C-alpha positions as MATLAB code, in Angstrom:
seq = 'XXXXXXXXXXXXXXXXXXXXXXXXXXXXXXXXXXXXXXXXXXXXXXXXXXXXXXXXXXXXXXXXXXXXXXXXXXXXXXXXXXXXXXXXXXXXXXXXXXXXXXXXXXXXXXXXXXXXXXXXXXXXXXXXXXXXXXXXXXXXXXXXXXXXXXXXXXXXXXXXXXXXXXXXXXXXXXXXXXXXXXXXXXXXXXXXXXXXXXXXXXXXXXXXXXXXXXXXXXXXXXXXXXXXXXXXXXXXXXXXXXXXXXXXXXXXXXXXXXXXXXXXXXXXXXXXXXXXXXXXXXXXXXXXXXXXXXXXXXXXXXXXXXXXXXXXXXXXXXXXXXXXXXXXXXXXXXXXXXXXXXXXXXXXXXXXXXXXXXXXXXXXXXXXXXXXXXXXXXXXXXXXXXXXXXXXXXXXXXXXXXXXXXXXXXXXXXXXXXXXXXXXXXXXXXXXXXXXXXXXXXXXXXXXXXXXXXXXXXXXXXXXXXXXXXXXXXXXXXXXXXXXXXXXXXXXXXXXXXXXXXXXXXXXXXXXXXXXXXXXXXXXXXXXXXXXXXXXXXXXXXXXXXXXXXXXXXXXXXX';
ca = [
       0.000    0.000    0.000;
       1.010    3.589   -0.425;
      -0.131    7.111    0.258;
       2.586    9.365   -0.949;
       3.141   12.566   -2.895;
       5.937   13.769   -5.113;
       6.284   17.538   -5.632;
       8.057   19.550   -8.284;
       9.979   22.102   -6.273;
      10.019   24.450   -9.214;
       6.338   24.281  -10.179;
       4.877   23.061   -6.832;
       2.811   20.419   -8.613;
       2.239   17.409   -6.372;
       1.867   13.795   -7.390;
       1.524   10.516   -5.554;
       4.296    7.938   -5.488;
       4.591    4.202   -5.182;
       5.492    2.006   -2.266;
       8.259   -0.103   -3.760;
      10.219    2.314   -5.977;
      13.019    1.478   -8.310;
      15.374    4.487   -8.441;
      17.940    5.223  -11.140;
      21.681    5.755  -11.033;
      22.639    9.413  -10.864;
      24.662    9.702  -14.069;
      24.083   12.070  -16.978;
      22.799    9.221  -19.169;
      20.201    7.728  -16.822;
      19.270   11.059  -15.264;
      17.932   12.483  -18.532;
      14.416   13.796  -18.373;
      11.956   11.564  -20.216;
       9.181   13.909  -21.343;
       5.690   12.756  -22.113;
       2.788   15.129  -22.701;
       0.094   12.805  -21.363;
       1.944   11.818  -18.183;
       1.566   14.496  -15.492;
       4.305   15.591  -13.226;
       7.618   15.695  -15.080;
      10.230   17.205  -12.823;
      13.872   17.898  -12.417;
      14.957   18.124   -8.833;
      18.095   19.087   -7.008;
      20.085   20.842   -9.719;
      19.842   24.117   -7.863;
      19.636   22.779   -4.306;
      23.088   22.347   -2.880;
      25.349   20.283   -5.105;
      23.025   17.377   -5.757;
      22.931   15.876   -9.249;
      19.786   16.457  -11.286;
      17.185   13.744  -10.778;
      14.453   12.890  -13.246;
      10.853   11.780  -13.085;
       9.686    9.378  -15.782;
       6.363    8.743  -17.439;
       4.542    5.607  -16.360;
       5.292    3.853  -19.664;
       9.034    4.543  -19.646;
       9.205    3.694  -15.946;
       7.355    0.449  -16.658;
       9.876   -0.503  -19.335;
      12.773    0.050  -16.922;
      11.016   -1.873  -14.156;
      10.070   -4.775  -16.411;
      13.506   -5.118  -18.000;
      15.366   -4.966  -14.702;
      12.800   -7.225  -13.057;
      13.325   -9.661  -15.910;
      17.066   -9.660  -15.271;
      16.448  -10.155  -11.568;
      13.983  -12.978  -12.241;
      16.456  -14.716  -14.551;
      19.084  -14.819  -11.821;
      16.392  -15.635   -9.304;
      15.433  -18.620  -11.449;
      19.032  -19.755  -11.506;
      19.064  -19.489   -7.722;
      15.848  -21.504   -7.394;
      17.090  -24.091   -9.878;
      20.207  -24.559   -7.762;
      18.157  -24.875   -4.570;
      15.918  -27.457   -6.229;
      18.935  -29.287   -7.620;
      20.775  -29.486   -4.296;
      17.846  -29.937   -1.902;
      14.660  -30.821   -3.849;
      11.557  -30.757   -1.617;
      13.469  -31.985    1.409;
      13.006  -31.209    5.083;
      15.977  -28.822    4.863;
      14.047  -26.591    2.464;
      10.992  -26.845    4.714;
      13.124  -25.618    7.614;
      14.592  -22.761    5.577;
      11.162  -21.617    4.328;
       9.790  -21.472    7.856;
      12.849  -19.706    9.260;
      13.330  -17.090    6.534;
       9.681  -16.021    6.691;
      10.174  -14.464   10.129;
      12.996  -11.927    9.568;
      11.651  -11.225    6.082;
       8.256  -10.353    7.529;
       9.607   -8.288   10.427;
      12.191   -6.354    8.413;
       9.890   -6.007    5.427;
       6.942   -4.720    7.451;
       9.071   -2.277    9.427;
      10.905   -0.978    6.363;
       7.883   -0.869    4.046;
       5.693    1.024    6.516;
       8.432    3.549    7.296;
       9.341    3.821    3.626;
       5.785    4.283    2.394;
       5.251    7.114    4.854;
       8.614    8.633    4.007;
       7.696    9.626    0.454;
       4.831   12.051    1.222;
       6.666   13.367    4.282;
       9.814   14.006    2.214;
       8.050   15.770   -0.639;
       5.843   17.912    1.613;
       8.814   18.986    3.691;
      10.826   19.703    0.546;
       8.097   22.038   -0.682;
       7.529   23.636    2.720;
      10.988   23.888    4.318;
      13.464   23.064    1.578;
      15.381   19.993    0.557;
      17.874   20.128    3.422;
      15.063   19.694    5.953;
      13.667   16.814    3.912;
      17.088   15.188    3.826;
      17.330   15.536    7.589;
      14.000   13.727    7.948;
      15.391   10.872    5.836;
      18.379   10.620    8.148;
      16.077   10.468   11.188;
      13.995    7.721    9.591;
      17.079    5.681    8.742;
      18.283    6.111   12.317;
      14.903    5.040   13.699;
      14.779    1.946   11.472;
      18.319    1.039   12.537;
      17.605    1.421   16.263;
      14.366   -0.595   16.140;
      16.018   -3.337   14.056;
      18.998   -3.603   16.402;
      16.593   -4.028   19.317;
      14.576   -6.716   17.517;
      17.527   -8.826   16.298;
      18.716  -10.119   19.723;
      15.113  -10.660   20.813;
      14.449  -12.775   17.739;
      17.739  -14.634   18.212;
      17.006  -15.674   21.791;
      13.355  -16.477   21.101;
      14.075  -18.487   17.946;
      12.896  -21.801   19.361;
       9.688  -20.318   20.763;
       8.924  -18.570   17.480;
       9.486  -21.664   15.309;
       7.471  -23.960   17.571;
       4.613  -21.446   17.499;
       4.639  -20.882   13.734;
       5.150  -24.497   12.636;
       4.194  -26.698   15.581;
       3.808  -29.897   13.555;
       7.290  -29.994   12.027;
       9.299  -33.150   12.735;
      11.817  -32.602   15.514;
      14.878  -32.751   13.232;
      13.336  -30.230   10.847;
      12.344  -28.081   13.815;
      15.928  -28.071   15.089;
      17.265  -27.032   11.685;
      14.706  -24.234   11.409;
      15.671  -22.899   14.837;
      19.351  -22.823   13.907;
      18.588  -21.097   10.615;
      16.419  -18.481   12.284;
      19.216  -17.569   14.686;
      21.514  -16.966   11.734;
      18.902  -15.192    9.607;
      17.766  -12.863   12.400;
      20.308  -10.278   11.188;
      18.184   -9.851    8.044;
      15.746   -7.730   10.045;
      18.134   -4.777    9.772;
      19.016   -5.484    6.148;
      15.424   -5.682    4.926;
      14.248   -2.654    6.918;
      17.106   -0.497    5.596;
      16.572   -1.710    2.025;
      12.907   -0.712    2.065;
      13.663    2.705    3.544;
      16.479    3.266    1.071;
      14.338    2.420   -1.955;
      11.636    4.789   -0.702;
      14.196    7.572   -0.433;
      15.151    6.931   -4.032;
      11.455    6.920   -4.879;
      10.986   10.317   -3.278;
      13.806   11.525   -5.536;
      12.033   10.022   -8.569;
      14.588    7.372   -9.531;
      13.792    3.900  -10.824;
      16.871    1.896  -11.678;
      19.463    1.487   -8.970;
      17.607   -0.692   -6.413;
      16.615   -3.004   -9.253;
      20.239   -3.259  -10.326;
      21.231   -3.875   -6.718;
      18.595   -6.605   -6.460;
      20.161   -8.359   -9.442;
      23.498   -8.084   -7.636;
      22.148   -9.807   -4.537;
      21.344  -12.956   -6.505;
      24.998  -13.342   -7.500;
      25.963  -13.768   -3.857;
      23.229  -16.325   -3.230;
      24.186  -18.280   -6.348;
      27.875  -18.164   -5.462;
      27.199  -19.331   -1.930;
      25.093  -22.255   -3.165;
      27.720  -23.347   -5.679;
      30.756  -23.110   -3.409;
      29.405  -23.713    0.109;
      26.567  -26.234   -0.177;
      28.887  -29.230   -0.019;
      30.411  -27.805    3.172;
      27.498  -26.419    5.185;
      24.373  -27.678    3.417;
      21.241  -25.526    3.670;
      23.174  -22.941    5.684;
      24.869  -21.991    2.388;
      21.543  -20.596    1.181;
      21.120  -18.579    4.379;
      24.688  -17.279    4.217;
      24.347  -16.177    0.601;
      21.057  -14.433    1.340;
      22.553  -12.447    4.219;
      25.600  -11.385    2.196;
      23.394  -10.485   -0.777;
      20.994   -8.311    1.225;
      23.762   -6.345    2.892;
      25.582   -5.970   -0.440;
      22.427   -4.323   -1.789;
      22.186   -2.030    1.239;
      25.839   -1.025    0.841;
      25.386   -0.374   -2.891;
      22.390    1.895   -2.348;
      24.232    3.641    0.451;
      26.989    4.923   -1.845;
      24.791    7.387   -3.753;
      22.882    8.339   -0.599;
      26.103    9.369    1.144;
      27.050   11.514   -1.846;
      23.701   13.299   -1.622;
      23.636   13.851    2.128;
      20.870   11.324    2.617;
      22.595    9.079    5.117;
      23.722    9.611    8.666;
      22.395    9.328   12.186;
      19.980   11.723   13.861;
      18.141   10.529   16.941;
      15.757   13.489   17.209;
      12.703   11.281   17.434;
      10.742   13.661   19.672;
      10.149   16.440   17.154;
       6.630   17.322   16.073;
       7.352   16.399   12.453;
       8.721   12.989   13.350;
       5.802   12.204   15.673;
       3.366   13.115   12.897;
       5.320   10.897   10.570;
       5.074    7.921   12.963;
       1.345    8.483   13.419;
       0.899    8.392    9.658;
       3.040    5.245    9.442;
       0.971    3.209   11.901;
      -2.045    2.325    9.678;
       0.368    1.568    6.839;
       2.286   -0.696    9.230;
      -0.916   -2.631    9.847;
      -1.706   -2.861    6.145;
       1.766   -4.152    5.281;
       1.714   -6.560    8.226;
      -1.519   -8.323    7.318;
      -0.399   -9.779    3.947;
       2.811  -11.032    5.554;
       0.656  -13.270    7.696;
      -0.330  -15.184    4.567;
       2.979  -17.026    4.282;
       2.978  -17.745    8.005;
      -0.540  -19.196    7.793;
       0.446  -21.381    4.834;
       3.507  -22.705    6.667;
       1.433  -23.380    9.778;
      -1.014  -25.629    7.938;
       1.659  -27.197    5.715;
       3.826  -28.153    8.709;
       1.333  -30.908    9.529;
       1.500  -32.437    6.048;
       4.154  -34.747    4.634;
       7.794  -33.771    4.313;
       8.479  -31.342    1.493;
       5.038  -29.712    1.556;
       6.382  -26.314    2.655;
       9.130  -26.548    0.052;
       6.615  -27.375   -2.715;
       4.491  -24.400   -1.684;
       7.560  -22.176   -1.808;
       8.667  -23.294   -5.287;
       5.150  -22.979   -6.719;
       4.451  -19.629   -5.147;
       7.698  -18.058   -6.294;
       7.097  -19.292   -9.825;
       3.572  -17.845   -9.874;
       4.811  -14.593   -8.316;
       7.369  -14.192  -11.094;
       4.662  -14.215  -13.739;
       2.522  -11.592  -11.979;
       5.184   -9.219  -10.651;
       7.264   -9.154  -13.811;
       4.728   -7.271  -15.913;
       1.450   -6.212  -14.350;
       2.626   -5.252  -10.876;
       5.395   -3.158  -12.395;
       2.810   -1.435  -14.593;
       0.746   -0.676  -11.491;
       3.812    0.739   -9.740;
       4.682    2.976  -12.650;
       1.047    4.112  -13.066;
       0.645    5.109   -9.425;
       1.871    8.719   -9.831;
      -0.538    9.172  -12.751;
      -3.431    7.743  -10.725;
      -2.685   10.138   -7.915;
      -2.186   13.186  -10.105;
      -5.517   12.649  -11.840;
      -7.214   12.105   -8.483;
      -5.695   15.188   -6.830;
      -6.631   17.325   -9.871;
     -10.189   15.950   -9.748;
      -9.936   14.569  -13.282;
     -12.126   11.623  -12.326;
     -13.436   10.938  -15.809;
      -9.924   10.536  -17.207;
      -8.931    8.352  -14.273;
     -11.992    6.136  -14.725;
     -11.221    5.685  -18.423;
      -7.578    4.861  -17.648;
      -8.511    2.292  -15.005;
     -11.094    0.637  -17.243;
      -8.652    0.473  -20.145;
      -5.888   -0.911  -17.938;
      -8.011   -3.643  -16.389;
      -9.476   -4.750  -19.693;
      -5.946   -5.098  -21.031;
      -4.894   -7.028  -17.923;
      -7.734   -9.476  -18.526;
      -6.937   -9.847  -22.237;
      -3.282  -10.610  -21.574;
      -3.383  -12.560  -18.316;
      -6.404  -14.748  -18.999;
      -4.624  -16.869  -21.647;
      -1.446  -16.647  -19.625;
      -3.257  -18.139  -16.615;
      -4.865  -20.904  -18.632;
      -1.588  -21.772  -20.354;
       0.258  -21.886  -17.029;
      -2.317  -24.270  -15.599;
      -2.396  -26.546  -18.643;
       1.376  -26.683  -19.162;
       2.227  -26.631  -15.457;
       4.163  -29.912  -15.424;
       6.215  -29.001  -18.473;
       7.068  -25.581  -17.033;
       8.014  -26.798  -13.567;
       9.864  -29.765  -15.024;
      11.965  -27.494  -17.254;
      12.735  -25.101  -14.405;
      13.312  -27.390  -11.446;
      13.493  -31.076  -12.391;
      17.125  -32.016  -11.938;
      19.294  -33.330   -9.125;
      17.312  -33.866   -5.925;
      14.103  -32.545   -7.493;
      12.450  -35.740   -8.703;
       9.099  -36.988  -10.000;
       7.374  -36.801   -6.619;
       8.548  -33.208   -6.163;
       7.304  -32.377   -9.665;
       3.866  -33.806   -8.925;
       3.502  -31.944   -5.632;
       4.770  -28.613   -6.933;
       2.793  -28.672  -10.190;
      -0.496  -29.388   -8.404;
       0.096  -26.548   -5.947;
       1.126  -24.240   -8.796;
      -2.151  -24.842  -10.639;
      -4.216  -23.676   -7.676;
      -2.052  -20.615   -7.110;
      -2.610  -19.631  -10.742;
      -6.392  -19.771  -10.194;
      -6.099  -16.401   -8.448;
      -3.596  -15.006  -10.934;
      -5.745  -12.282  -12.529;
      -7.182  -11.265   -9.165;
      -3.669  -10.921   -7.733;
      -2.638   -8.699  -10.636;
      -5.708   -6.485  -10.254;
      -5.215   -6.122   -6.499;
      -1.887   -4.446   -7.296;
      -3.825   -1.831   -9.279;
      -6.815   -1.322   -7.002;
      -5.035   -0.898   -3.684;
      -2.899    1.803   -5.331;
      -6.091    3.457   -6.552;
      -7.392    3.524   -2.986;
      -4.209    5.249   -1.829;
      -4.448    7.653   -4.769;
      -7.710    8.803   -3.146;
      -5.950    8.986    0.269;
      -7.995    5.989    1.422;
      -5.826    3.787    3.622;
      -8.751    2.236    5.514;
     -10.227    0.169    2.675;
      -6.998   -1.693    1.764;
      -6.485   -2.473    5.444;
     -10.033   -3.804    5.824;
      -9.677   -5.840    2.647;
      -6.385   -7.332    3.828;
      -7.810   -8.261    7.249;
     -10.911   -9.878    5.753;
      -8.835  -11.814    3.203;
      -6.486  -13.157    5.889;
      -9.419  -14.261    8.037;
     -10.920  -15.914    4.969;
      -7.581  -17.609    4.354;
      -7.555  -19.108    7.860;
     -11.104  -20.399    7.496;
     -10.416  -21.634    3.969;
      -7.335  -23.574    5.043;
      -9.207  -25.096    7.969;
     -11.908  -26.369    5.614;
      -9.887  -27.259    2.520;
      -6.646  -28.761    3.860;
      -8.341  -31.808    5.464;
     -10.020  -32.498    2.106;
      -7.472  -31.417   -0.522;
      -4.220  -31.518    1.431;
      -1.461  -29.238    0.160;
      -3.498  -28.044   -2.842;
      -6.135  -26.800   -0.402;
      -3.591  -24.319    0.960;
      -2.964  -22.856   -2.501;
      -6.674  -22.733   -3.325;
      -7.478  -20.972   -0.041;
      -4.800  -18.383   -0.831;
      -6.198  -17.742   -4.316;
      -9.754  -17.400   -3.033;
      -8.591  -14.969   -0.348;
      -7.070  -12.788   -3.074;
     -10.429  -12.760   -4.887;
     -12.089  -11.616   -1.652;
      -9.470   -8.870   -1.259;
     -10.040   -7.692   -4.832;
     -13.828   -7.642   -4.427;
     -13.635   -5.258   -1.473;
     -11.140   -2.963   -3.198;
     -13.056   -3.032   -6.487;
     -16.378   -1.895   -5.065;
     -14.687    0.827   -3.038;
     -12.861    2.217   -6.081;
     -15.990    1.883   -8.195;
     -17.847    4.116   -5.755;
     -15.045    6.703   -5.763;
     -14.947    6.809   -9.555;
     -18.716    6.990   -9.939;
     -18.833    3.696  -11.817;
     -16.267    1.487  -13.458;
     -17.888   -0.081  -16.509;
     -18.649   -3.390  -14.820;
     -20.519   -4.695  -17.855;
     -17.602   -3.832  -20.119;
     -15.121   -5.539  -17.770;
     -17.375   -8.586  -17.452;
     -17.674   -8.785  -21.239;
     -13.881   -8.692  -21.622;
     -13.531  -11.335  -18.907;
     -16.005  -13.811  -20.384;
     -14.815  -13.330  -23.960;
     -11.192  -13.755  -22.863;
     -12.143  -16.892  -20.926;
     -13.915  -18.298  -23.972;
     -11.072  -17.350  -26.330;
      -8.585  -18.846  -23.854;
     -10.425  -22.152  -23.462;
     -11.141  -22.925  -27.122;
      -7.431  -23.170  -28.152;
      -6.966  -26.038  -25.698;
      -8.960  -28.301  -28.005;
      -6.323  -28.517  -30.780;
      -3.533  -28.432  -28.161;
      -4.897  -31.605  -26.577;
      -4.317  -33.447  -29.872;
      -0.570  -32.771  -29.673;
       1.779  -35.133  -27.928;
       3.421  -33.806  -24.765;
       6.539  -35.923  -24.895;
       9.290  -33.371  -25.464;
      10.291  -29.751  -25.024;
       9.664  -29.195  -28.739;
       6.061  -30.310  -28.389;
       5.705  -27.999  -25.423;
       7.036  -25.003  -27.359;
       4.835  -25.776  -30.366;
       1.842  -26.155  -28.082;
       2.432  -22.777  -26.457;
       2.916  -21.024  -29.821;
      -0.232  -22.637  -31.247;
      -2.238  -21.767  -28.136;
      -1.422  -18.050  -28.185;
      -1.795  -17.827  -31.968;
      -5.326  -19.239  -31.791;
      -6.161  -17.110  -28.732;
      -5.158  -13.775  -30.268;
      -6.794  -14.752  -33.559;
     -10.075  -15.302  -31.722;
      -9.568  -12.038  -29.815;
      -9.103  -10.206  -33.110;
     -12.503  -11.492  -34.193;
     -14.424  -10.948  -30.938;
     -12.545   -8.111  -29.162;
     -10.807   -6.167  -31.924;
     -10.948   -2.758  -30.216;
      -9.629   -4.085  -26.908;
      -6.834   -6.001  -28.646;
      -5.835   -2.948  -30.672;
      -5.623   -0.890  -27.476;
      -3.487   -3.598  -25.871;
      -1.134   -3.778  -28.856;
      -0.921    0.023  -28.934;
       0.214    0.055  -25.314;
       2.851   -2.584  -26.019;
       3.991   -0.600  -29.042;
       4.293    2.587  -27.021;
       6.354    0.784  -24.404;
       8.652   -0.542  -27.144;
       9.119    2.932  -28.618;
       9.915    4.332  -25.170;
      12.434    1.574  -24.563;
      14.221    2.413  -27.816;
];
């Protein structure tokens, strides 16, 4: 979630920003202004404030291209990392232990950093406009100091309570797996500081309107994990994965720190009692709750999976990361890049334009991700087999992971749309609705797991998660619809049903093909999408043209 504003110090125009920014390196080449007449809020900041390099704000399309390309690079190396994990450990109890252990510091550091970082952006831009950039920089230093102090307090607590935490979160783990998870958590507890600082740092970059450097740093982190797996696994087993993760996270933090130091955005200031900082913390609290609630999802899944057979938590992890790649790579990055435009249109009361943009965006999401979802479900075994099936990842692991993956993909389109609609709520300065939606969806997830796991086993966990996302989307959708004075529900429903029909029909000729080799798989995928888009051209020509026009614009911007 996010509720943040970016302000042009020269024109005093204010625009909302996104929660997980991807800044850009401050060099003449990447700091060029990318002008676009239909994207509000182009700014150049800092060229006449102190000695800071000029920083640029990009249109949502150009920002999307950067985010997608760098995310793609990150996902490629992330895939290599996951392939190595699957090769060395498969769906073993060691991976179960790691999944349970890493969830805790990731959740704590992520929630702390994301809530502080989300609040930082509006606070930074408002203070820049009101008191000047030096005061805004000082606020950043105070926030970094606060995140550091809180993290350093939490790390020893988590270390000494590792056994209590693991036994509470995964009470049904076998004793040997439980012991491994406890040891891993003690080591991984230091990630609380790393993740909290990373989130705050990326939000500082976001406030300065940069998009590239954290993404580059994220790619860098995977090198350390991969290197640790290759060179240390034979020596320390699953602890090699934990070691590489720790080194990678702190390498990212150090990389982002370099530019921050140059720009006076890093230091220590413990003035936490000022009026401005207290207001900032008060604003952060509801965001803290909103960020916290979704983190409970992974904990709930691990809790129910701990009572199933060995490897269940690992299978959930592999399947979920694979499904997350598909959604975050394109659509979530589009939502991130669109957030400033959403907020600018909202703040300028251009509701009609915003409604048209949202309708167009969601129809295009449906057109693209409906066949993508169906293809992922149908070809799930081929995909997971190509990615993971080697070494310790055998036939049983393939069967478990592919079944879980199918049920995660059921909620694929809903997950993508949630990324858009919760940002729309924040564009209207509505932080209550996303929080309510998150709470209701988590409660639904608990009930769903309780009912489905005894019947469906591990696949019940994935199905409950997907259904909870649909519940989340429903609450957000009706709230945004009310704010926009309508949202073309009939038009969206028409696109949905036509896309579903066009996505189902191509399976008929695909079923006649053999599925015995990678070549058959590739031919099947090509045939499927060719038939799908051919049918779309017949039944949804206007929507498909709009989709292709957007892709074409993104390509032109990239060039």
